[in-house]
C-alpha positions in Angstrom: 234.2 166.9 -105.4 237.9 167.6 -105.8 239.1 170.3 -108.3 240.3 169.1 -111.7 243.2 171.6 -112.0 246.3 172.5 -110.0 245.7 174.6 -107.0 247.9 177.4 -105.7 249.8 177.2 -102.5 253.4 177.3 -101.1 254.1 173.9 -102.6 252.6 175.0 -105.9 255.1 177.8 -106.1 257.6 175.0 -106.7 255.5 173.7 -109.6 253.9 176.9 -110.9 251.4 178.5 -111.4 248.5 174.6 -110.2 246.4 173.5 -109.2 245.9 176.2 -109.2 246.8 177.8 -110.4 246.2 179.6 -109.2 247.5 182.3 -108.4 250.3 189.5 -108.7 250.4 192.9 -109.8 251.4 193.9 -113.3 253.5 196.8 -114.2 251.5 199.4 -116.1 253.1 201.2 -119.0 252.2 204.8 -119.3 251.3 206.0 -122.8 253.7 208.4 -124.4 252.5 212.0 -124.8 251.1 212.6 -128.3 253.8 215.2 -129.0 256.5 212.7 -128.2 254.9 210.0 -130.5 254.6 212.6 -133.3 258.2 213.5 -133.0 259.3 209.9 -133.1 257.2 209.2 -136.1 258.8 212.2 -137.9 262.2 211.0 -137.0 261.6 207.5 -138.3 262.8 207.2 -141.9 260.9 205.5 -144.7 263.5 202.8 -145.0 263.3 202.1 -141.3 259.6 201.8 -141.4 259.8 199.6 -144.5 262.3 197.3 -142.8 260.1 197.2 -139.7 257.1 196.1 -141.8 259.2 193.4 -143.5 260.4 192.0 -140.2 256.9 192.2 -138.8 255.6 190.1 -141.6 258.3 187.5 -141.0 257.5 187.5 -137.3 253.7 187.1 -137.8 254.2 184.3 -140.3 256.5 182.5 -137.9 254.1 182.9 -135.0 251.2 181.7 -137.1 253.1 178.6 -138.1 254.0 178.0 -134.5 250.4 178.5 -133.3 249.2 175.9 -135.8 251.8 173.4 -134.5 251.1 174.2 -130.9 247.4 174.1 -131.4 247.6 170.6 -132.9 249.8 169.4 -130.1 247.5 170.6 -127.3 244.5 169.3 -129.1 246.1 165.9 -129.2 246.8 166.2 -125.4 243.1 166.8 -124.8 242.0 164.0 -127.0 244.4 161.5 -125.4 243.1 162.6 -122.0 239.5 162.0 -123.0 240.6 158.6 -124.4 242.2 157.6 -121.1 239.2 158.7 -119.1 237.0 156.5 -121.4 239.2 153.6 -121.0 239.2 153.9 -117.2 235.4 154.0 -117.2 235.4 150.8 -119.1 238.1 149.3 -116.9 240.5 148.9 -119.7 244.3 149.1 -119.2 246.2 152.3 -120.0 249.1 151.9 -122.4 252.0 154.1 -123.4 250.3 155.1 -126.7 247.4 156.6 -124.6 249.7 159.6 -124.0 251.3 162.2 -126.2 255.0 161.2 -126.1 256.6 164.2 -127.7 257.4 167.4 -125.8 255.4 170.6 -126.5 256.7 172.7 -129.4 258.8 175.7 -128.5 258.8 178.9 -130.4 262.2 179.5 -131.9 261.4 182.1 -134.6 262.2 185.8 -134.7 261.1 188.2 -132.0 258.5 190.8 -132.7 260.4 193.9 -134.1 260.2 197.3 -132.4 258.1 199.8 -134.3 260.3 202.9 -135.1 257.1 205.0 -135.2 254.9 203.6 -132.5 251.2 204.5 -132.3 250.3 206.3 -129.0 248.8 203.9 -126.6 245.3 204.7 -125.2 245.0 205.5 -121.6 243.9 202.6 -119.5 242.4 202.7 -116.0 244.7 201.2 -113.3 244.2 197.6 -112.8 242.3 196.8 -109.6 243.5 193.7 -107.8 241.0 191.7 -105.8 241.9 191.6 -102.1 243.0 188.2 -100.7 241.9 187.6 -97.1 244.5 186.9 -94.5 244.1 185.4 -91.1 242.9 188.7 -89.5 240.2 188.9 -92.2 239.1 185.3 -91.6 238.9 185.7 -87.9 236.9 189.0 -88.3 234.5 187.2 -90.6 234.0 184.3 -88.1 233.0 186.8 -85.5 230.7 188.8 -87.8 229.1 185.8 -89.5 228.9 183.2 -86.7 229.7 185.2 -83.6 232.6 182.8 -83.0 236.4 183.0 -82.5 238.4 179.9 -83.4 240.5 178.5 -80.5 244.1 179.1 -81.5 246.8 177.0 -80.0 249.0 178.2 -77.2 252.1 177.2 -79.2 253.1 175.9 -82.6 254.1 172.5 -81.1 250.6 172.2 -79.5 249.1 172.4 -83.0 251.7 169.9 -84.4 250.9 167.4 -81.7 247.2 167.8 -82.3 247.7 167.3 -86.0 249.9 164.3 -85.5 247.3 162.6 -83.3 244.5 163.1 -85.8 246.6 162.1 -88.8 247.9 159.0 -87.1 244.4 157.9 -86.0 243.2 158.4 -89.6 245.9 156.2 -91.0 248.3 158.7 -92.5 251.9 157.8 -91.8 254.5 160.1 -90.3 256.5 160.0 -93.5 253.5 161.1 -95.6 252.5 163.9 -93.2 256.0 165.2 -92.6 257.2 165.1 -96.2 254.0 166.8 -97.5 254.4 169.4 -94.9 258.0 169.9 -95.8 257.1 170.4 -99.5 254.1 172.7 -98.9 255.6 175.0 -96.2 259.3 174.7 -97.0 259.9 172.7 -93.8 259.5 175.7 -91.5 255.9 176.9 -91.8 253.6 177.4 -88.8 250.0 176.2 -88.6 248.8 179.6 -89.9 251.4 180.0 -92.7 249.8 181.5 -95.8 250.9 181.4 -99.4 253.0 184.5 -100.1 253.4 185.5 -96.4 256.3 183.3 -95.5 260.1 183.5 -95.6 260.0 187.3 -95.7 257.0 187.6 -98.0 254.7 190.6 -97.4 251.6 189.9 -99.5 249.3 186.9 -99.7 249.1 185.4 -103.2 246.3 183.0 -102.4 244.1 181.8 -99.6 246.2 178.7 -99.1 246.9 178.3 -95.4 248.4 175.7 -93.1 250.5 172.6 -93.2 248.8 171.3 -96.4 247.9 174.7 -97.8 244.2 174.5 -97.9 242.4 177.0 -100.1 239.2 178.6 -98.9 237.3 176.4 -101.4 239.0 173.3 -100.0 237.7 174.2 -96.5 234.2 174.7 -97.7 234.3 171.4 -99.6 235.7 169.5 -96.7 233.0 170.9 -94.4 230.4 169.8 -97.0 231.7 166.3 -97.4 233.3 165.5 -94.1 231.7 168.0 -91.7 229.4 165.6 -90.0 232.3 163.4 -89.2 234.1 166.4 -87.7 231.0 167.1 -85.6 231.1 163.6 -84.3 234.8 163.9 -83.4 234.1 167.1 -81.4 231.2 165.5 -79.7 233.4 162.7 -78.5 235.8 165.3 -77.1 233.0 167.2 -75.4 231.9 164.0 -73.6 235.2 163.9 -71.8 235.0 167.5 -70.6 233.1 169.3 -67.9 232.5 172.8 -66.8 233.6 175.8 -68.9 235.7 173.7 -71.3 232.7 171.6 -72.2 230.5 174.6 -72.7 233.1 176.1 -75.0 233.3 172.8 -77.0 229.5 172.6 -77.2 229.5 176.2 -78.6 232.1 175.2 -81.1 230.1 172.2 -82.2 227.0 174.4 -82.7 228.9 176.8 -84.9 230.5 173.9 -86.8 227.0 172.5 -87.5 225.9 175.9 -88.9 229.0 176.0 -91.1 228.3 172.5 -92.4 224.7 173.4 -93.2 225.9 176.3 -95.3 228.5 174.2 -97.1 225.9 171.5 -97.8 223.3 174.0 -99.0 224.6 173.8 -102.6 225.3 170.9 -104.9 228.6 169.0 -104.2 230.5 170.7 -106.9 233.8 172.6 -106.8 232.3 175.6 -108.6 229.5 175.8 -106.1 231.8 175.6 -103.2 234.0 178.2 -104.8 231.1 180.7 -104.8 230.5 180.2 -101.1 234.3 180.4 -100.4 234.4 183.9 -102.0 231.9 185.3 -99.4 232.3 186.4 -95.8 230.6 183.1 -94.8 233.3 181.2 -96.7 236.0 183.3 -95.1 234.6 182.5 -91.7 234.6 178.8 -92.5 238.2 179.0 -93.6 239.1 180.5 -90.2 238.5 177.0 -88.8 241.8 176.0 -90.3 243.3 177.9 -87.4 241.3 176.2 -84.7 243.1 173.7 -82.5 240.3 171.1 -82.7 238.9 171.6 -86.3 242.2 172.6 -88.0 243.9 169.3 -87.6 240.8 167.5 -88.9 240.7 169.7 -92.0 244.5 169.3 -92.6 244.3 165.5 -92.2 241.3 165.0 -94.4 242.8 167.2 -97.2 245.3 164.3 -97.6 243.1 161.5 -96.6 240.6 162.1 -99.3 243.3 161.4 -101.9 244.2 158.1 -100.1 240.5 157.1 -100.1 240.1 158.1 -103.7 243.1 155.9 -104.8 241.7 152.9 -102.8 238.2 153.4 -104.4 239.9 153.2 -107.8 241.5 149.9 -106.9 245.0 151.3 -106.0 245.8 149.7 -102.7 249.6 150.1 -102.6 250.6 152.8 -100.0 251.1 156.1 -101.6 254.6 157.6 -101.2 254.7 161.2 -100.0 255.6 162.5 -103.5 252.7 160.6 -105.0 250.3 161.9 -102.4 251.6 165.4 -103.1 250.9 165.0 -106.8 247.3 164.2 -106.0 247.2 167.0 -103.4 248.4 169.5 -106.0 246.8 168.4 -109.2 243.5 166.9 -108.1 242.9 163.3 -107.4 242.0 162.2 -110.9 245.0 163.7 -112.6 247.3 162.8 -109.8 246.2 159.1 -109.8 246.9 159.1 -113.5 250.6 159.7 -112.7 250.6 157.6 -109.6 249.3 154.4 -111.2 251.9 154.7 -114.1 254.7 152.0 -114.1 258.2 153.4 -113.7 259.1 152.7 -117.3 256.2 154.8 -118.5 256.9 157.5 -116.0 260.3 158.0 -117.6 258.8 158.4 -121.1 255.5 160.3 -120.5 255.9 164.1 -120.7 254.4 166.2 -117.9 252.4 168.2 -120.5 249.9 165.3 -120.6 248.5 166.5 -117.2 248.2 170.2 -117.9 246.1 172.7 -119.9 248.3 174.7 -122.2 248.1 177.9 -120.3 249.0 176.3 -117.0 251.9 174.4 -118.5 253.4 177.4 -120.1 253.4 179.3 -116.8 255.0 176.4 -115.0 258.8 176.4 -115.3 259.2 173.4 -113.0 257.0 171.2 -115.1 258.8 172.4 -118.2 262.2 171.9 -116.8 261.4 168.5 -115.3 259.5 167.4 -118.3 258.6 163.8 -117.6 256.5 162.2 -114.8 259.6 160.5 -113.4 261.6 163.8 -113.3 258.7 165.7 -111.7 258.3 163.1 -108.9 262.1 163.0 -108.4 262.3 166.8 -108.0 259.4 166.7 -105.6 261.1 163.9 -103.6 264.4 165.9 -103.6 262.6 169.0 -102.2 261.0 166.9 -99.5 264.4 165.3 -98.6 266.0 168.7 -98.2 263.2 170.4 -96.3 262.6 167.5 -94.0 265.8 168.4 -92.1 264.5 171.8 -91.2 263.2 172.7 -87.7 259.5 172.7 -88.4 259.6 169.3 -90.1 261.7 167.8 -87.3 259.2 169.1 -84.8 256.3 167.6 -86.7 258.2 164.3 -87.0 258.8 164.3 -83.2 255.1 164.9 -82.6 254.3 161.5 -84.1 
């Protein structure tokens, strides 16, 4: 079951947060010593304090009025979304008035005034940030949990060729694969590129890895839903091998079967897969993204599930790379809502219709490119630019 919200990955950095949304450290403000606060309070004159209180009342009144307006707007967004879902269930056409056509309200009132006699802030414990596993952690977990080391490629081009073979056989086009790769990795990413650790980045900001930036939960879900097909694909490879290579493949198949069993041990729900993903077993499964045989299968099916979803919903026109990316980023249901929209509607429907309020307000790209047409256009433009970079050219050549 695909996630309903935008995920976080390299491509999502261009749109976010997504999905997902995800997904840094905050600067902690040290409280002033009590003596300093007392001194400031004594220095603040009564007229200054009175003026502060007047300005504060104005600010709070303005914010309250804005929150009422914004609350009504985002309630309407939710109600329209529920209405569209109901119409789709009843196979009714979606019209322009099934969307909120105005842009979200923007606060333009006064800023919160500075207190001339601030109260001392209570001491707070330092914020503890949850560690995000990187490739070394995933590989360590694979060894500890399944006594297995994924088979990494001898070169980047070897992985690109393997991915191209699998993607082509599954029906993905070169244009779809290369342009999505260009958007997700910036056109230069290697098979093990991780969100945050690229282009000079030093710290992972999510578990999104690879050409299509799979999250740990994506990997668990794909193993649950497609894992048996992956096993069949590896068994076909094993049948063509002999000696030590065949033994190694048979060992890989046995481990993959164990992983699939774990992934299928819970209901097929994103939240359940997310729980597994946040364990050493889930980390070990995610290490398979790095494997020369399993990794291309995971990468391919991350996109293929969106294509299959669209077809199942009666949308048989080939998806452009930008449309496929919208489904890849936002989840299939939300993405298909945009994909199936006629161009005339795309130019009028605000992007806010496809977000929760918090996600939208943290998403400068969706705010700046504030209609469906503009969002797809900027995605296409990014793909155009990055498709000329070395990694994208190498992937195109692999097809």
